[in-house]
C-alpha positions in Angstrom: 19.9 -25.0 46.9 19.7 -21.6 45.3 21.5 -18.8 47.0 19.6 -15.9 48.6 21.2 -13.6 46.1 20.1 -15.6 43.0 16.6 -16.6 44.1 14.8 -13.3 43.5 16.6 -12.8 40.2 15.5 -16.2 39.0 12.0 -15.6 40.2 11.9 -12.4 38.2 13.3 -13.8 35.0 12.3 -17.5 34.9 9.1 -16.8 32.9 11.0 -14.7 30.4 13.8 -17.2 29.9 11.2 -20.1 29.6 9.3 -18.1 27.0 12.4 -17.3 25.0 13.6 -21.0 24.9 12.4 -21.5 21.3 14.5 -18.5 20.2 17.5 -19.2 22.4 18.1 -22.8 21.5 18.6 -22.5 17.7 21.3 -19.9 18.4 22.8 -22.1 21.1 23.2 -25.1 18.8 24.4 -23.0 15.9 27.2 -21.6 18.2 28.1 -25.0 19.7 28.2 -27.0 16.5 30.0 -24.2 14.8 32.8 -24.5 17.4 32.5 -28.2 18.0 31.2 -30.1 14.9 32.7 -33.3 16.3 29.8 -33.4 18.8 27.5 -34.4 15.9 29.6 -37.6 15.5 28.3 -40.1 18.0 26.7 -37.7 20.5 23.9 -35.6 19.2 21.1 -36.6 16.9 21.0 -34.6 13.7 17.3 -35.4 13.2 16.4 -33.9 16.5 18.3 -30.8 15.6 16.2 -30.4 12.5 12.9 -30.9 14.3 14.0 -28.7 17.2 13.1 -31.4 19.8 16.6 -31.9 21.3 17.3 -28.1 21.7 14.0 -27.5 23.4 14.5 -30.5 25.7 18.0 -29.6 26.8 17.6 -25.8 27.3 14.0 -26.2 28.5 15.1 -28.7 31.2 17.3 -26.0 32.7 14.4 -23.5 32.8 12.2 -26.1 34.4 15.0 -27.0 36.9 15.1 -23.3 37.9 11.4 -23.2 38.5 11.6 -26.4 40.5 14.2 -24.8 42.8 11.9 -21.8 43.3 9.0 -24.0 44.3 11.0 -26.7 46.2 14.0 -24.9 47.8 15.2 -28.0 49.7 15.1 -30.6 46.9 15.9 -31.5 43.3 13.6 -33.1 40.8 15.3 -36.5 41.2 13.1 -38.4 38.7 13.8 -35.8 35.9 17.5 -35.7 36.6 17.7 -39.5 36.7 16.1 -39.7 33.3 18.6 -37.2 31.8 21.6 -38.8 33.5 20.7 -42.2 32.1 20.4 -40.8 28.6 23.7 -39.0 28.9 25.4 -42.2 30.2 24.0 -44.2 27.2 25.8 -41.7 25.0 29.1 -41.8 26.9 28.9 -38.1 27.8 32.0 -36.8 29.6 32.1 -34.4 32.5 34.4 -32.0 30.5 31.6 -31.3 28.0 29.5 -29.5 30.5 31.7 -26.3 30.2 31.2 -26.5 26.5 27.4 -26.5 26.8 27.6 -23.7 29.3 29.8 -21.5 27.1 27.6 -21.6 24.1 24.2 -21.8 25.9 24.9 -18.7 27.9 26.3 -16.9 24.8 23.0 -17.6 23.1 21.0 -16.4 26.2 23.0 -13.1 26.3 22.5 -12.6 22.6 18.8 -13.1 22.8 18.1 -11.1 26.0 20.4 -8.3 25.0 20.5 -5.5 27.7 18.3 -7.6 29.9 21.2 -10.1 30.4 22.8 -8.0 33.1 25.8 -9.5 35.0 23.5 -10.2 37.9 21.1 -12.2 35.7 23.8 -14.1 34.0 25.4 -14.9 37.4 22.1 -16.2 38.8 21.4 -18.4 35.8 25.0 -19.6 35.9 24.3 -20.8 39.4 21.2 -22.7 38.2 23.2 -24.3 35.4 26.0 -25.6 37.6 23.6 -26.8 40.3 22.0 -28.9 37.7 25.2 -29.9 36.0 26.9 -31.0 39.1 23.9 -33.1 40.1 23.9 -34.8 36.7 27.7 -35.3 36.8 27.4 -37.0 40.1 24.7 -39.3 38.9 26.5 -40.1 35.7 29.7 -41.0 37.6 27.8 -43.5 39.7 26.1 -45.0 36.6 29.5 -45.5 34.9 31.0 -46.9 38.1 28.2 -49.5 38.3 29.1 -51.1 35.0 31.5 -54.1 34.8 33.5 -52.4 32.1 34.8 -48.9 31.5 33.9 -48.7 27.8 31.0 -46.3 26.7 30.5 -48.5 23.6 31.7 -52.0 22.6 31.3 -54.0 19.4 28.3 -56.4 18.9 27.7 -58.7 16.0 24.2 -59.1 14.4 23.1 -62.7 14.7 19.4 -62.4 13.5 17.1 -59.9 11.8 13.4 -60.5 11.3 10.3 -58.4 10.6 7.2 -58.1 12.8 4.0 -56.1 12.7 4.0 -52.3 12.4 7.1 -52.4 10.0 9.4 -53.3 12.9 12.7 -55.0 12.6 13.7 -57.3 15.5 17.5 -57.6 15.7 19.6 -59.9 17.9 23.3 -59.3 18.8 26.1 -61.2 20.4 29.4 -59.8 21.8 32.1 -59.2 19.1 35.0 -58.9 21.6 35.8 -59.8 25.2 34.4 -56.7 26.8 32.5 -57.7 30.0 28.8 -57.8 29.3 26.8 -55.5 31.5 23.6 -57.1 32.8 20.4 -55.2 31.9 17.6 -54.5 34.3 14.2 -55.2 32.7 13.0 -52.0 30.9 16.4 -50.6 30.2 17.8 -49.5 26.8 21.0 -49.3 24.9 22.4 -46.8 22.4 23.4 -48.1 19.0 25.8 -46.1 16.8 24.8 -46.2 13.1 27.3 -45.0 10.5 25.6 -42.7 7.9 26.6 -42.3 4.3 28.7 -39.2 5.0 30.7 -41.0 7.7 29.0 -39.5 10.8 27.9 -41.9 13.5 24.4 -41.3 14.7 23.3 -42.8 18.1 19.8 -43.9 18.8 18.3 -45.6 21.9 16.3 -48.8 21.8 14.8 -50.8 24.6 16.2 -54.3 25.2 13.6 -56.9 24.8 13.8 -60.5 26.1 16.9 -62.4 24.9 19.2 -65.1 26.1 21.8 -64.1 28.8 24.8 -62.4 27.3 23.1 -61.3 24.2 21.1 -58.2 23.1 17.8 -57.9 21.3 16.0 -54.7 20.1 13.0 -53.8 18.0 13.3 -50.9 15.5 10.3 -49.3 14.0 10.8 -47.8 10.6 10.5 -44.0 10.3 10.5 -43.4 6.6 11.5 -39.8 7.1 14.2 -40.5 9.7 17.9 -40.7 9.2 18.8 -43.8 11.1 15.9 -46.3 11.1 15.9 -46.6 7.3 19.6 -47.4 7.5 19.0 -50.1 10.1 16.1 -51.6 8.0 17.9 -51.4 4.7 21.6 -51.8 5.4 22.0 -53.8 8.6 22.8 -57.5 7.8 23.5 -60.6 9.8 27.2 -60.7 10.5 27.6 -56.9 10.6 29.2 -55.4 13.7 27.8 -52.3 15.5 28.8 -50.4 18.6 26.3 -50.7 21.5 26.4 -48.9 24.8 26.0 -50.5 28.2 22.3 -50.7 29.3 20.8 -47.7 31.0 17.3 -46.3 31.8 15.3 -45.9 35.0 11.9 -47.3 33.8 12.6 -50.6 35.4 10.6 -53.3 37.3 10.3 -52.1 40.9 10.7 -54.5 43.8 7.1 -54.5 45.0 4.1 -56.8 44.9 1.4 -54.2 44.3 -0.7 -54.5 41.1 0.9 -53.4 37.9 -0.7 -51.7 34.9 1.2 -51.6 31.7 -0.2 -49.1 29.1 1.5 -48.9 25.7 0.9 -47.7 22.1 2.8 -48.8 19.0 6.5 -49.5 19.5 6.0 -48.5 23.2 5.3 -52.2 23.6 9.0 -53.0 24.0 9.6 -52.1 27.6 6.4 -53.9 28.5 7.8 -57.1 27.0 10.9 -56.8 29.2 8.8 -56.2 32.3 6.4 -59.1 31.5 9.3 -61.4 30.8 10.9 -60.6 34.1 7.7 -61.2 36.0 7.4 -64.6 34.3 11.0 -65.5 35.2 10.2 -64.7 38.8 7.0 -66.7 38.9 5.2 -63.6 39.9 1.7 -63.8 41.3 1.1 -60.0 41.0 -2.1 -58.7 39.4 -1.0 -57.4 36.0 -3.3 -55.4 33.6 -1.8 -54.9 30.1 -3.4 -52.2 28.0 -2.2 -51.7 24.4 -3.3 -49.4 21.6 -2.4 -49.5 17.9 -3.7 -48.6 14.5 -4.8 -52.2 13.8 -4.0 -55.7 15.0 -1.7 -56.1 12.0 0.3 -53.1 13.1 0.8 -54.4 16.7 4.6 -55.2 17.0 5.5 -58.5 18.7 1.9 -59.1 19.4 2.2 -62.9 19.8 5.1 -62.5 22.2 3.2 -60.2 24.4 0.1 -62.3 24.4 2.1 -65.4 25.4 3.8 -63.6 28.2 0.4 -62.4 29.5 -0.9 -66.0 29.2 2.1 -67.3 31.2 1.3 -65.1 34.2 -1.5 -66.5 36.4 -3.0 -63.1 37.4 -2.5 -61.1 34.1 -5.0 -59.9 31.5 -4.9 -57.8 28.4 -7.2 -55.3 26.7 -6.6 -53.7 23.3 -7.7 -50.6 21.4 -7.4 -50.5 17.6 -8.1 -47.3 15.7 -9.3 -49.3 12.7 -11.5 -51.6 14.8 -11.3 -55.2 13.8 -10.5 -57.9 16.4 -9.5 -55.7 19.3 -11.5 -55.3 22.5 -12.2 -51.7 21.7 -12.3 -49.4 18.7 -10.5 -46.0 18.6 -8.0 -44.5 21.0 -7.3 -45.9 24.4 -9.9 -44.9 27.0 -9.3 -46.4 30.4 -12.5 -44.9 32.0 -13.9 -48.4 31.9 -10.8 -50.1 33.2 -10.8 -50.9 37.0 -7.3 -49.8 38.1 -6.5 -50.8 41.8 -5.7 -47.6 43.8 -2.4 -49.0 45.0 -1.2 -50.1 41.5 1.9 -48.8 39.8 1.1 -47.6 36.3 3.8 -47.7 33.6 3.3 -46.1 30.2 5.2 -45.9 27.0 4.3 -44.5 23.6 4.1 -41.3 21.7 3.8 -38.1 23.7 0.1 -37.4 22.9 -0.7 -40.9 24.0 1.2 -40.5 27.2 -0.5 -37.2 28.0 -4.0 -38.5 27.3 -3.6 -41.7 29.3 -1.8 -40.1 32.2 -4.5 -37.4 32.4 -7.2 -40.2 32.5 -5.3 -42.0 35.2 -4.8 -38.9 37.4 -8.4 -37.7 36.8 -9.6 -41.0 38.2 -7.9 -40.1 41.5 -4.8 -42.3 41.1 -1.7 -40.9 42.9 0.6 -39.2 40.4 3.7 -40.6 42.2 2.6 -44.1 41.2 2.6 -43.3 37.5 5.8 -43.8 35.5 6.6 -43.2 31.8 9.2 -43.6 29.1 9.4 -41.4 26.0 11.3 -42.5 22.9 13.3 -39.4 21.9 13.9 -36.1 23.7 11.6 -35.6 26.7 9.6 -32.6 25.7 6.9 -33.3 28.4 8.9 -31.5 31.0 9.2 -28.4 28.7 5.5 -28.5 27.8 4.3 -28.1 31.3 4.5 -31.5 33.0 
């Protein structure tokens, strides 16, 4: 809860700070990596620094948190904090790095705001930062404590690599040492640390797709302009050993029997596979509506696997949208106006941000409760920053 002293100051400056985020964040990261270049080794994505996505997501989340505190004085945005905490845990973030972020972020804020960054303004925003930081630290401690081992990363050996639609590599792993294997909840992800040619390890998160107990399986879509996925596609071989994190992520199968709608686009199919597989294992009788959009049927990753899982569920059906037409149910982008979604259904979405925004808007416009709509974004969550 914000103090009575800080509340009016935050109310008066929140819009200004939010507006200045695109200018504050480059200076923030310049300062932090200048002082701590080691944070680029195994912690921060260099690609996201180049695109500006990670800086906007991190600093923007603090501004959004402040606005939430103004609008909801007696609560925190638990779902947003949970998403951030899971991501931090998958990177092995330590509590003692929060002062590092504070030092360089607030140095950048003071430099950008100039004389407007009075001691009172800085103190008020310091309060916001540490309210958010302590909430995240508490969540992350609980996440670490819930694991059967105390290792942020452990070695896993590649046992299989095969290609599927959409230029996607499907990779299987087995443990390469005796570290206790943490069970994964359907829909969770792991971080993989990939060594780059200059010796820097770059972490990326990938959803765990169905695999035998005690093993891991991920699907990696090639980004020709990326730093990491080309290395995975070109360099990773059967027998290689990579460091994987314990599983994290809060887009999981909820313990309920209400109808379930799974809407995905492209590689966003991966958490849907995990959820469908779990439903099959449980012999679920739930009504399940699977909606998938892609450029074409040939681009649809793991299509046969998804179709089989749907076929194995007694009350499941699937509809597809392909931009290039062909053998899908619909041509063009996903349009759910003609899909009958039960009012009590949970709607789970995964895919690129424009897809998520468009489909969520359609769902909410139909009168569906927003609290029953869940999503996962691959990469920094800019939705929060862009007005969600």
